[in-house]
KOLGUSE-335205 format. One record per atom (N, C-alpha, C, O, CB): residue in three letters; x, y, z. Coordinates in steps of 0.1 Angstrom, whole numbers, padded with zeros to 4 digits, always signed. Atoms other than C-alpha are relative to their C-alpha. Glycine has a CB too. Example, Ala and Ser with C-alpha at 12.3 -4.5 7.8 and 13.67 -1.06 7.14 Angstrom:
2
ALA+0009-0012+0000 ALA+0123-0045+0078 ALA+0009+0012+0000 ALA+0019+0012+0007 ALA-0010+0000+0012 SER-0009-0011+0000 SER+0137-0011+0071 SER-0008+0011+0008 SER-0003+0022+0009 SER+0004+0005-0014 
END
This chain:
184
MET-0001+0014+0005 MET-0737-0969+1297 MET-0014-0005-0002 MET-0023-0003+0007 MET+0008-0009+0009 ALA+0013+0006+0004 ALA-0766-0986+1280 ALA-0003-0013+0008 ALA+0006-0019+0013 ALA-0002-0002-0015 LYS+0004+0013-0006 LYS-0786-1015+1296 LYS-0004-0009-0011 LYS-0009-0005-0022 LYS-0011+0003+0010 LEU+0006+0010+0008 LEU-0794-1047+1279 LEU-0011-0007+0007 LEU-0010-0012+0018 LEU+0011-0011-0004 ILE+0013+0004-0006 ILE-0830-1057+1286 ILE-0006-0011-0008 ILE-0007-0011-0020 ILE-0009+0012+0001 TYR+0007+0011+0006 TYR-0847-1090+1279 TYR-0015+0002+0004 TYR-0019+0001+0015 TYR+0005-0014+0005 ILE+0015-0002-0002 ILE-0885-1084+1274 ILE-0006-0012-0006 ILE-0004-0015-0018 ILE-0005+0013-0006 VAL+0006+0012+0005 VAL-0905-1116+1270 VAL-0014-0002+0006 VAL-0017+0000+0017 VAL+0009-0012+0002 ASN+0013+0005-0004 ASN-0941-1128+1271 ASN+0002-0015+0003 ASN+0008-0022-0005 ASN-0011+0002-0011 ALA-0001+0014-0004 ALA-0944-1162+1289 ALA-0013-0005+0005 ALA-0020+0003+0012 ALA+0012-0002+0010 SER+0011+0007-0006 SER-0971-1186+1298 SER+0003-0002+0015 SER+0015-0001+0019 SER-0003-0014-0007 LEU-0002+0002-0014 LEU-0976-1192+1335 LEU+0010-0012+0003 LEU+0017-0012+0013 LEU-0013-0003+0007 ASP-0010+0011-0002 ASP-0956-1225+1331 ASP+0013+0002-0007 ASP+0021-0007-0008 ASP-0007-0013-0005 GLY-0013-0004+0004 GLY-0927-1206+1316 GLY+0004-0002-0015 GLY+0016-0001-0018 GLY+0009-0008+0007 TYR-0003+0001+0014 TYR-0930-1210+1278 TYR-0003+0013-0008 TYR-0012+0020-0005 TYR-0008-0012-0006 MET+0002-0012+0008 MET-0926-1182+1253 MET-0006-0004-0014 MET-0011+0005-0021 MET+0013+0007-0002 ALA+0006+0006+0012 ALA-0938-1204+1223 ALA-0005-0013+0004 ALA+0000-0021+0012 ALA+0010+0000-0012 ASP+0006+0014-0003 ASP-0960-1235+1223 ASP+0009-0010-0008 ASP+0019-0007-0014 ASP-0014-0001-0005 GLU-0008+0011+0006 GLU-0948-1269+1210 GLU+0001+0001-0015 GLU+0010-0005-0021 GLU-0006-0013+0004 ASP+0000-0001+0015 ASP-0956-1259+1174 ASP+0007+0013-0004 ASP+0008+0017-0015 ASP-0014+0001-0006 GLY-0007-0012+0002 GLY-0936-1226+1178 GLY-0009+0012-0001 GLY-0005+0023-0005 GLY+0008-0001-0013 ARG+0010-0011+0001 ARG-0968-1205+1178 ARG+0001+0009+0012 ARG+0003+0005+0024 ARG-0014-0005-0002 ILE+0001-0010-0011 ILE-0970-1173+1199 ILE-0014+0007-0001 ILE-0015+0018+0006 ILE+0011+0010-0001 ASP+0013-0007+0002 ASP-1006-1164+1189 ASP-0008+0001+0013 ASP-0017+0010+0014 ASP-0008-0007-0010 TRP+0007-0001-0013 TRP-1018-1170+1225 TRP+0005+0012+0008 TRP-0001+0015+0018 TRP+0003-0013+0007 THR-0006-0012-0007 THR-0997-1139+1235 THR-0006+0013-0004 THR-0002+0024+0000 THR+0015+0000-0001 THR+0006-0012+0005 THR-1019-1114+1217 THR-0004+0009+0012 THR-0012+0005+0020 THR-0012-0003-0009 PRO+0003-0009-0011 PRO-1020-1084+1241 PRO-0013+0008-0001 PRO-0018+0010-0011 PRO+0012+0009+0003 SER+0011-0010-0001 SER-1049-1063+1253 SER+0005+0014-0004 SER+0017+0016-0005 SER-0007+0000+0014 GLU-0004-0014+0003 GLU-1049-1026+1244 GLU+0008+0005+0011 GLU+0018+0012+0009 GLU-0013+0008-0003 GLU-0007-0005-0012 GLU-1038-1019+1279 GLU+0014-0005+0001 GLU+0024+0003+0003 GLU-0008-0004+0013 LEU-0013+0006-0001 LEU-1009-1043+1278 LEU+0009+0005-0012 LEU+0021+0007-0010 LEU-0001-0015+0000 PHE-0008-0005+0012 PHE-0998-1032+1243 PHE+0005+0014+0002 PHE+0017+0017-0001 PHE-0009-0001-0013 GLY-0004-0014-0003 GLY-0997-0996+1254 GLY+0012+0000+0010 GLY+0021+0008+0009 GLY-0011+0008+0005 PHE-0010+0001-0010 PHE-0976-1006+1284 PHE+0014-0005-0006 PHE+0024+0001-0003 PHE-0004-0011+0011 ILE-0012+0005+0007 ILE-0951-1026+1262 ILE+0006+0011-0009 ILE+0018+0012-0010 ILE-0003-0013-0008 THR-0005-0011+0008 THR-0949-0997+1238 THR+0008+0010+0008 THR+0019+0015+0004 THR-0012+0008-0007 GLU-0007-0010-0009 GLU-0938-0974+1267 GLU+0013-0007+0005 GLU+0023+0000+0006 GLU-0008+0004+0012 LEU-0013+0007-0004 LEU-0912-1001+1278 LEU+0011+0002-0011 LEU+0022+0004-0008 LEU-0003-0015+0002 VAL-0010+0000+0010 VAL-0895-1000+1244 VAL+0003+0014-0006 VAL+0012+0015-0014 VAL-0005-0009-0012 ARG-0002-0013+0005 ARG-0897-0963+1238 ARG+0014+0005+0001 ARG+0019+0011-0008 ARG-0009+0010+0008 PRO-0014-0005-0001 PRO-0862-0956+1251 PRO+0011-0010-0007 PRO+0023-0007-0006 PRO+0004+0001+0014 VAL-0009+0010+0006 VAL-0847-0986+1232 VAL+0005+0005-0014 VAL-0003+0010-0022 VAL-0007-0014-0002 GLY-0006-0005+0013 GLY-0823-0977+1203 GLY+0004-0012-0009 GLY+0005-0010-0021 GLY+0012+0008+0003 THR-0004+0011+0008 THR-0813-1012+1192 THR-0006-0013+0005 THR-0007-0015+0017 THR+0016-0002+0000 TYR+0006+0013-0003 TYR-0830-1046+1191 TYR+0010-0011-0005 TYR+0014-0011-0016 TYR-0014-0002-0006 LEU-0008+0012+0003 LEU-0808-1078+1192 LEU-0010-0011-0001 LEU-0017-0015+0008 LEU+0011-0003+0010 TYR+0010+0010+0003 TYR-0829-1106+1176 TYR+0007-0013-0004 TYR+0017-0013-0011 TYR-0010+0005-0010 GLY-0003+0013+0007 GLY-0826-1143+1168 GLY-0009+0001-0012 GLY-0018+0009-0014 GLY-0004-0012+0009 ARG+0007-0001+0013 ARG-0838-1150+1133 ARG-0015-0002+0001 ARG-0022+0006-0005 ARG+0006-0011-0009 ARG+0015+0003+0000 ARG-0873-1164+1141 ARG-0007+0012+0006 ARG-0018+0016+0000 ARG-0003-0012+0008 LEU+0007-0012-0005 LEU-0882-1134+1163 LEU+0001+0011-0009 LEU-0009+0019-0011 LEU+0005+0003+0014 TYR-0001-0011+0009 TYR-0869-1110+1138 TYR-0010-0001-0012 TYR-0016+0008-0015 TYR+0015+0001-0006 GLU+0010+0003+0011 GLU-0890-1126+1110 GLU-0014+0003+0005 GLU-0022+0008-0003 GLU+0002-0014-0005 ALA+0013-0003-0005 ALA-0920-1123+1132 ALA-0003+0015+0002 ALA-0014+0020+0000 ALA-0003-0008+0014 MET+0001-0014-0002 MET-0913-1087+1141 MET+0000+0009-0012 MET-0004+0020-0012 MET+0011+0004+0010 ALA-0002-0007+0012 ALA-0905-1076+1106 ALA-0014+0006-0006 ALA-0013+0015-0014 ALA+0007-0008-0011 VAL+0013-0005+0004 VAL-0943-1071+1100 VAL-0002+0015+0003 VAL-0009+0022-0003 VAL-0011-0008+0006 TRP+0001-0013-0004 TRP-0939-1038+1118 TRP+0006+0010-0010 TRP+0003+0022-0009 TRP+0006+0002+0014 GLU-0006-0009+0010 GLU-0919-1024+1089 GLU-0010+0004-0010 GLU-0009+0015-0016 GLU+0012-0007-0006 THR+0009-0002+0011 THR-0948-1026+1065 THR-0014+0002+0005 THR-0024+0002-0004 THR+0001-0011-0010 LEU+0014-0002-0005 LEU-0978-1020+1087 LEU-0006+0012-0006 LEU-0001+0023-0003 LEU+0000+0001+0016 ASP+0005-0012+0007 ASP-0999-0998+1065 ASP-0014+0004+0003 ASP-0019+0014-0002 ASP+0001-0003-0015 ALA+0013-0004-0004 ALA-1033-0998+1080 ALA-0001+0000+0016 ALA+0004-0009+0022 ALA-0011-0010-0005 PRO+0001+0000-0015 PRO-1041-0988+1116 PRO-0007-0012+0005 PRO-0018-0015+0001 PRO-0007+0013+0005 PRO+0007+0012-0006 PRO-1049-1019+1136 PRO-0011+0004+0010 PRO-0015+0015+0011 PRO+0011-0009+0007 ASP+0011-0002-0009 ASP-1075-1023+1163 ASP+0002+0011+0011 ASP-0007+0017+0016 ASP-0004-0012+0006 PHE-0003-0010-0010 PHE-1057-1000+1187 PHE+0011+0009-0004 PHE+0021+0004-0010 PHE+0003-0007+0014 PRO-0010-0010+0005 PRO-1037-0968+1181 PRO+0014-0002+0005 PRO+0023+0002-0002 PRO-0005+0013+0004 GLN-0014+0002-0005 GLN-1007-0979+1202 GLN+0009-0007-0010 GLN+0021-0006-0010 GLN+0000-0007+0014 ALA-0008+0007+0010 ALA-0997-1002+1174 ALA+0007+0008-0010 ALA+0018+0005-0015 ALA-0010-0010-0007 VAL-0007-0010+0009 VAL-0990-0973+1151 VAL+0012+0006+0006 VAL+0022+0007+0000 VAL-0010+0011-0005 ASP-0011-0006-0007 ASP-0968-0957+1177 ASP+0011-0011+0001 ASP+0023-0008-0001 ASP-0005+0004+0014 PHE-0010+0011-0001 PHE-0950-0991+1183 PHE+0007-0002-0013 PHE+0019-0003-0014 PHE-0007-0013+0005 ALA-0007+0002+0013 ALA-0944-0995+1146 ALA+0010+0011-0003 ALA+0020+0008-0009 ALA-0011+0000-0011 GLN-0010-0011+0003 GLN-0928-0961+1143 GLN+0012-0001+0009 GLN+0023+0001+0004 GLN-0007+0014+0003 LEU-0011+0003-0009 LEU-0906-0969+1173 LEU+0009-0011-0006 LEU+0021-0010-0006 LEU-0004-0003+0014 TRP-0008+0011+0005 TRP-0896-1002+1158 TRP+0007+0004-0013 TRP+0019+0000-0014 TRP-0010-0012-0003 ARG-0007-0004+0012 ARG-0888-0987+1124 ARG+0012+0009+0002 ARG+0022+0008-0005 ARG-0010+0007-0009 GLY-0011-0009-0002 GLY-0866-0961+1139 GLY+0012-0006+0007 GLY+0022+0000+0008 GLY-0005+0011+0009 ALA-0011+0006-0007 ALA-0845-0985+1159 ALA+0009-0008-0009 ALA+0005-0012-0020 ALA-0006-0009+0011 GLU-0009+0009+0007 GLU-0814-1004+1148 GLU-0004-0014+0004 GLU-0009-0017+0015 GLU+0015+0004+0004 LYS+0002+0014-0002 LYS-0817-1041+1145 LYS+0012-0008-0003 LYS+0018-0006-0014 LYS-0013-0005-0008 VAL-0011+0010+0002 VAL-0790-1068+1148 VAL-0006-0014+0001 VAL-0012-0017+0011 VAL+0012+0002+0010 VAL+0006+0014+0001 VAL-0801-1103+1137 VAL+0011-0010+0000 VAL+0020-0009-0008 VAL-0009-0001-0012 TYR-0010+0011-0001 TYR-0780-1133+1147 TYR-0006-0012-0007 TYR-0016-0018-0002 TYR+0003-0003+0015 SER+0005+0011+0008 SER-0785-1160+1121 SER+0011-0005-0009 SER+0019+0002-0015 SER-0012+0005-0009 THR-0010+0007+0010 THR-0764-1185+1102 THR-0007-0003-0013 THR-0001-0007-0023 THR+0005-0013+0006 THR+0008+0004+0012 THR-0792-1190+1076 THR-0006+0012-0007 THR-0008+0010-0019 THR-0010-0010+0004 LEU+0007-0011+0007 LEU-0807-1156+1068 LEU+0010+0007-0009 LEU+0021+0011-0005 LEU-0005+0010+0011 ALA-0009-0005+0010 ALA-0791-1144+1036 ALA+0000+0016+0000 ALA+0011+0021-0001 ALA-0005-0004-0014 ALA+0000-0015+0000 ALA-0802-1107+1039 ALA-0012+0004+0009 ALA-0022-0003+0011 ALA-0002+0005-0015 ALA+0011-0006-0008 ALA-0823-1085+1061 ALA-0011+0005-0009 ALA-0009+0010-0020 ALA+0005+0012+0009 SER+0011-0005+0008 SER-0858-1076+1049 SER-0004+0014+0004 SER-0014+0019-0001 SER-0012-0010+0001 THR+0003-0013-0005 THR-0859-1043+1068 THR+0012+0009+0000 THR+0023+0004+0001 THR-0006-0001+0014 PRO-0011-0010-0001 PRO-0838-1011+1068 PRO+0005+0000+0014 PRO-0001-0006+0023 PRO-0005+0014-0004 ARG-0006-0002-0013 ARG-0816-1003+1097 ARG+0003-0014+0007 ARG+0003-0015+0019 ARG-0008+0008+0009 THR-0002+0013-0005 THR-0808-1040+1101 THR+0013-0006-0006 THR+0016-0005-0018 THR-0012-0009-0004 ARG-0012+0008+0004 ARG-0776-1060+1100 ARG+0000-0014+0005 ARG-0006-0017+0015 ARG+0013+0008+0004 ILE-0001+0014-0004 ILE-0769-1097+1101 ILE+0013-0003+0006 ILE+0024+0001+0001 ILE-0003-0009-0013 GLU-0012+0006-0006 GLU-0744-1113+1124 GLU-0001-0015+0000 GLU-0011-0020+0003 GLU+0003+0006+0014 ARG+0001+0015+0001 ARG-0735-1149+1119 ARG+0001-0007+0013 ARG-0004-0019+0015 ARG+0011-0005-0009 GLU-0001+0006-0013 GLU-0727-1156+1155 GLU-0001+0010+0011 GLU+0003+0022+0009 GLU+0013-0009+0002 PHE+0001-0009-0011 PHE-0733-1141+1189 PHE+0014+0001+0006 PHE+0020-0008+0010 PHE-0010-0006+0011 ASP-0013-0003-0006 ASP-0702-1124+1202 ASP-0002+0009+0012 ASP-0005+0021+0010 ASP+0009+0007-0011 PRO+0002-0008-0012 PRO-0704-1113+1238 PRO+0008+0013+0001 PRO+0004+0023+0006 PRO+0002-0008+0012 ALA-0008-0012+0000 ALA-0675-1089+1234 ALA-0005+0011-0009 ALA-0004+0023-0005 ALA+0015-0004-0005 ALA+0006-0010+0009 ALA-0692-1071+1205 ALA-0012+0006+0006 ALA-0014+0018+0005 ALA-0003-0007-0014 VAL+0012-0005-0007 VAL-0724-1068+1225 VAL+0005+0009+0011 VAL-0001+0020+0014 VAL-0009-0011+0005 ARG-0005-0008-0011 ARG-0704-1055+1255 ARG+0005+0014-0006 ARG+0003+0024+0001 ARG+0012-0007+0007 HIS-0004-0012+0007 HIS-0689-1029+1231 HIS-0012+0009-0003 HIS-0011+0021+0000 HIS+0008-0003-0012 LEU+0013-0007+0002 LEU-0724-1018+1221 LEU-0005+0007+0013 LEU-0009+0018+0013 LEU-0010-0009-0007 LEU+0005-0005-0013 LEU-0734-1014+1257 LEU+0009+0011+0006 LEU+0004+0019+0013 LEU-0001-0012+0010 GLU-0009-0010-0005 GLU-0703-0994+1266 GLU+0000+0013-0007 GLU+0004+0024-0002 GLU+0014-0005+0000 ALA+0001-0012+0008 ALA-0709-0969+1238 ALA-0011+0009+0005 ALA-0021+0004+0010 ALA-0002-0003-0015 PRO+0011-0009-0004 PRO-0729-0938+1247 PRO-0013-0003-0009 PRO-0011-0004-0021 PRO+0004+0015+0000 GLY+0012+0002+0008 GLY-0765-0942+1236 GLY-0011-0006+0007 GLY-0010-0009+0019 GLY+0003-0008-0013 PRO+0012+0005-0006 PRO-0799-0956+1243 PRO+0001-0015+0003 PRO+0011-0022-0001 PRO-0012+0002-0008 ASP+0000+0014-0004 ASP-0807-0990+1258 ASP-0002-0010-0012 ASP-0006-0006-0022 ASP-0011-0003+0011 LEU+0002+0011+0010 LEU-0808-1023+1239 LEU-0009-0011+0006 LEU-0009-0012+0018 LEU+0014-0006-0005 THR+0007+0012-0005 THR-0831-1053+1241 THR+0005-0012-0008 THR+0011-0010-0019 THR-0016+0002-0003 VAL-0003+0013+0007 VAL-0824-1089+1233 VAL-0013-0008+0000 VAL-0020-0009+0010 VAL+0012-0007+0008 GLY+0013+0007+0002 GLY-0852-1110+1219 GLY+0003-0013-0007 GLY+0011-0015-0016 GLY-0010+0008-0007 GLY-0002+0014+0005 GLY-0855-1147+1211 GLY+0006-0007+0012 GLY+0016-0004+0017 GLY+0009-0001-0013 ALA-0004+0007-0012 ALA-0852-1172+1240 ALA+0015-0005-0001 ALA+0022-0004+0009 ALA-0009-0011+0003 GLN-0014+0005+0001 GLN-0820-1188+1227 GLN+0010+0011+0000 GLN+0020+0009+0008 GLN+0002-0008-0013 LEU-0010-0011+0000 LEU-0802-1156+1220 LEU+0000+0007+0014 LEU+0011+0010+0019 LEU-0004+0011-0011 ALA+0001-0006-0013 ALA-0814-1141+1253 ALA+0007-0009+0010 ALA+0014-0004+0019 ALA-0014+0003+0005 GLY-0006+0009-0009 GLY-0802-1172+1271 GLY+0016+0001-0001 GLY+0023+0000+0009 GLY-0004-0015-0004 GLN-0014-0002+0002 GLN-0767-1167+1256 GLN+0005+0013+0006 GLN+0015+0013+0013 GLN+0004+0000-0015 ALA-0003-0013-0006 ALA-0767-1131+1267 ALA+0000+0000+0015 ALA+0008+0005+0022 ALA-0009+0011-0006 ILE+0001+0002-0015 ILE-0778-1140+1302 ILE+0011-0008+0005 ILE+0018-0004+0015 ILE-0014-0007+0004 ALA-0011+0008-0005 ALA-0752-1167+1305 ALA+0013+0007-0001 ALA+0022+0005+0007 ALA+0001-0013-0009 ALA-0013-0008+0002 ALA-0725-1143+1293 ALA+0000+0012+0010 ALA+0010+0019+0011 ALA+0001+0006-0014 GLY+0000-0011-0010 GLY-0736-1118+1321 GLY-0002+0013-0006 GLY+0001+0023+0000 GLY+0013+0000+0008 LEU+0002-0013+0006 LEU-0747-1091+1297 LEU-0013+0006+0003 LEU-0015+0018+0001 LEU+0001-0002-0015 VAL+0014-0005-0003 VAL-0784-1088+1306 VAL-0001+0007+0013 VAL+0003+0001+0023 VAL-0010-0012-0001 ASP+0002-0008-0012 ASP-0791-1061+1331 ASP-0014-0002+0006 ASP-0015-0002+0019 ASP+0002+0015-0003 GLU+0013+0002-0005 GLU-0828-1066+1334 GLU-0008-0010-0008 GLU-0006-0011-0020 GLU-0008+0014+0000 ILE+0010+0009+0007 ILE-0855-1092+1326 ILE-0014+0006+0003 ILE-0018+0007+0015 ILE+0002-0015+0006 HIS+0014-0004-0001 HIS-0890-1079+1319 HIS-0008-0011-0005 HIS-0008-0015-0016 HIS-0002+0014-0008 LEU+0008+0012+0003 LEU-0914-1108+1320 LEU-0015+0004+0001 LEU-0019+0008+0012 LEU+0004-0011+0010 VAL+0015-0001+0000 VAL-0951-1106+1311 VAL-0005-0014+0000 VAL-0005-0021-0009 VAL-0005+0008-0013 ILE+0006+0014-0002 ILE-0967-1137+1325 ILE-0015+0001-0004 ILE-0023+0008+0002 ILE+0002-0004+0015 THR+0014+0000+0005 THR-0999-1145+1307 THR-0008-0012+0006 THR-0001-0022+0010 THR+0000-0001-0016 PRO+0007+0010-0007 PRO-1027-1166+1321 PRO-0003-0012-0009 PRO-0015-0015-0013 PRO-0014+0006+0005 HIS+0001+0012+0009 HIS-1021-1197+1299 HIS+0010-0010+0006 HIS+0020-0007+0011 HIS+0004+0004-0015 LEU-0008+0011-0003 LEU-1007-1231+1306 LEU+0002-0007-0014 LEU-0008-0011-0020 LEU-0006-0010+0010 LEU-0003+0006+0014 LEU-0990-1245+1274 LEU+0004-0015+0001 LEU+0003-0023-0008 LEU+0011+0008-0007 GLY-0004+0014-0002 GLY-0976-1278+1288 GLY+0013-0004-0007 GLY+0017-0015-0006 GLY-0011-0008-0004 GLY-0012+0003+0008 GLY-0945-1276+1266 GLY+0003+0011-0010 GLY-0006+0019-0014 GLY+0000-0014-0006 GLY-0003-0009+0010 GLY-0927-1256+1240 GLY+0014+0006+0002 GLY+0023-0001+0009 GLY-0010+0012-0001 ALA-0012-0007-0002 ALA-0898-1231+1240 ALA+0000+0007+0013 ALA-0009+0016+0015 ALA+0003+0009-0012 THR-0001-0006-0013 THR-0888-1220+1274 THR+0004+0015-0001 THR+0012+0018-0010 THR+0009-0007+0010 ALA-0003-0015+0000 ALA-0887-1182+1281 ALA+0014+0003+0006 ALA+0020+0013+0002 ALA-0011+0007+0007 LEU-0013-0002-0007 LEU-0856-1185+1303 LEU+0009-0012-0001 LEU+0005-0023-0003 LEU-0003+0003+0015 PRO-0010+0011+0003 PRO-0824-1205+1299 PRO+0001-0010+0011 PRO-0001-0006+0023 PRO+0013+0006-0003 ALA-0003+0011-0010 ALA-0817-1238+1317 ALA+0014+0001+0003 ALA+0022+0006-0005 ALA-0004-0014-0006 HIS-0014+0001-0004 HIS-0785-1243+1336 HIS+0007+0013+0001 HIS+0019+0014+0000 HIS+0007-0008-0010 VAL-0006-0013-0003 VAL-0780-1206+1343 VAL-0005+0004+0013 VAL-0017+0005+0015 VAL-0003+0011-0012 ARG+0005-0004-0014 ARG-0781-1195+1379 ARG+0005+0014+0002 ARG+0016+0018+0001 ARG+0007-0009+0011 ARG-0002-0014-0003 ARG-0784-1158+1387 ARG-0009+0004+0011 ARG-0021+0000+0012 ARG-0001+0009-0013 ASP+0008-0007-0010 ASP-0797-1138+1416 ASP-0007+0012-0006 ASP+0000+0019-0014 ASP+0007+0003+0013 LEU+0008-0011+0005 LEU-0824-1112+1408 LEU-0006+0008+0011 LEU-0007+0003+0022 LEU-0011-0005-0010 THR+0007-0009-0010 THR-0840-1083+1426 THR-0012+0006-0007 THR-0011+0010-0019 THR+0009+0011+0006 LEU+0012-0005+0006 LEU-0876-1073+1419 LEU+0001+0016+0000 LEU+0003+0022+0010 LEU-0012-0004+0008 LEU-0001-0015+0002 LEU-0876-1037+1405 LEU-0014+0006-0002 LEU-0016+0017+0002 LEU+0008+0003-0011 ASP+0014-0006+0003 ASP-0913-1033+1395 ASP-0009-0012-0003 ASP-0005-0023-0007 ASP+0001+0010-0012 ARG+0010+0010+0004 ARG-0945-1052+1389 ARG-0013+0008-0003 ARG-0015+0019+0002 ARG-0003-0010+0011 HIS+0013-0006+0004 HIS-0979-1044+1373 HIS-0010-0011-0003 HIS-0006-0020-0010 HIS+0002+0010-0011 ASP+0011+0009+0003 ASP-1012-1063+1371 ASP-0008+0006-0011 ASP-0011+0018-0010 ASP-0008-0004+0013 PHE+0008-0004+0011 PHE-1033-1061+1340 PHE-0014-0006+0001 PHE-0016-0016+0007 PHE+0006-0003-0014 SER+0014+0004-0001 SER-1071-1064+1337 SER-0003-0014-0007 SER-0012-0020-0004 SER-0009+0010-0005 ASN+0002+0012+0007 ASN-1067-1094+1314 ASN+0006-0012+0007 ASN+0006-0023+0002 ASN+0006+0001-0014 GLY-0005+0010-0008 GLY-1050-1114+1341 GLY+0015-0002-0002 GLY+0022-0010+0005 GLY-0006-0013-0003 SER-0015+0001+0002 SER-1014-1109+1328 SER+0007+0008+0012 SER+0001+0017+0017 SER+0004+0006-0013 VAL-0008-0007-0010 VAL-0987-1098+1353 VAL+0013+0003-0006 VAL+0020-0006-0012 VAL+0001-0009+0013 TYR-0013-0004+0004 TYR-0956-1078+1345 TYR+0009+0000+0012 TYR+0005+0006+0022 TYR-0001+0014-0007 VAL-0010-0001-0010 VAL-0925-1082+1366 VAL+0013+0004-0007 VAL+0017-0001-0017 VAL+0002-0014+0008 ARG-0013-0005+0005 ARG-0892-1064+1361 ARG+0011-0004+0011 ARG+0010+0001+0022 ARG+0000+0015-0003 TYR-0010+0005-0009 TYR-0861-1080+1377 TYR+0014+0006-0005 TYR+0016+0006-0017 TYR+0001-0015+0001 GLY-0013-0004+0003 GLY-0826-1066+1379 GLY+0010-0011+0003 GLY+0007-0019+0013 GLY+0004+0013+0008 MET-0010+0011-0002 MET-0796-1090+1376 MET+0009+0005+0011 MET+0014+0016+0010 MET+0007-0003-0013 LEU-0010-0003-0010 LEU-0774-1090+1407 LEU+0014-0005-0004 LEU+0023-0003+0004 LEU-0004-0005+0014 
END
């Protein structure tokens, strides 16, 4: 059975985007980018909210090697994965291997998880919040960055209470900290 994993970058005060919706403050170091690439290597399907999908779609057309080689590897992994985008406004997907769903259906996601195959990730704080509230998320992978934003979109849902167990942690030279929690 596959796992559903929520991987998110968050400021120390718990935001995944600032008050203007920007995430440019999360630009990872080469070390952190390589670590995240390894985290997503076993993933076969990404479940996205529209905004995160539109931000991630750049990986489909990345045609010049960026500053660090792990980005090319990440792009290849991203292109090879299936993508499910939950949106009521997106008319069509801009990338191959992508389908649009108009609403989040926990039973349909549960069906994906029960089928044999690789793990799935859920991305976008609102979508991840729905999946966490529905009891579908198996693990939360949180990269805490050394920033205080003072407001914005929260990385974790409000009004959802769950017990967690620490499964792993890693400190990075840029001051970021990775923690992986399992849902109890």
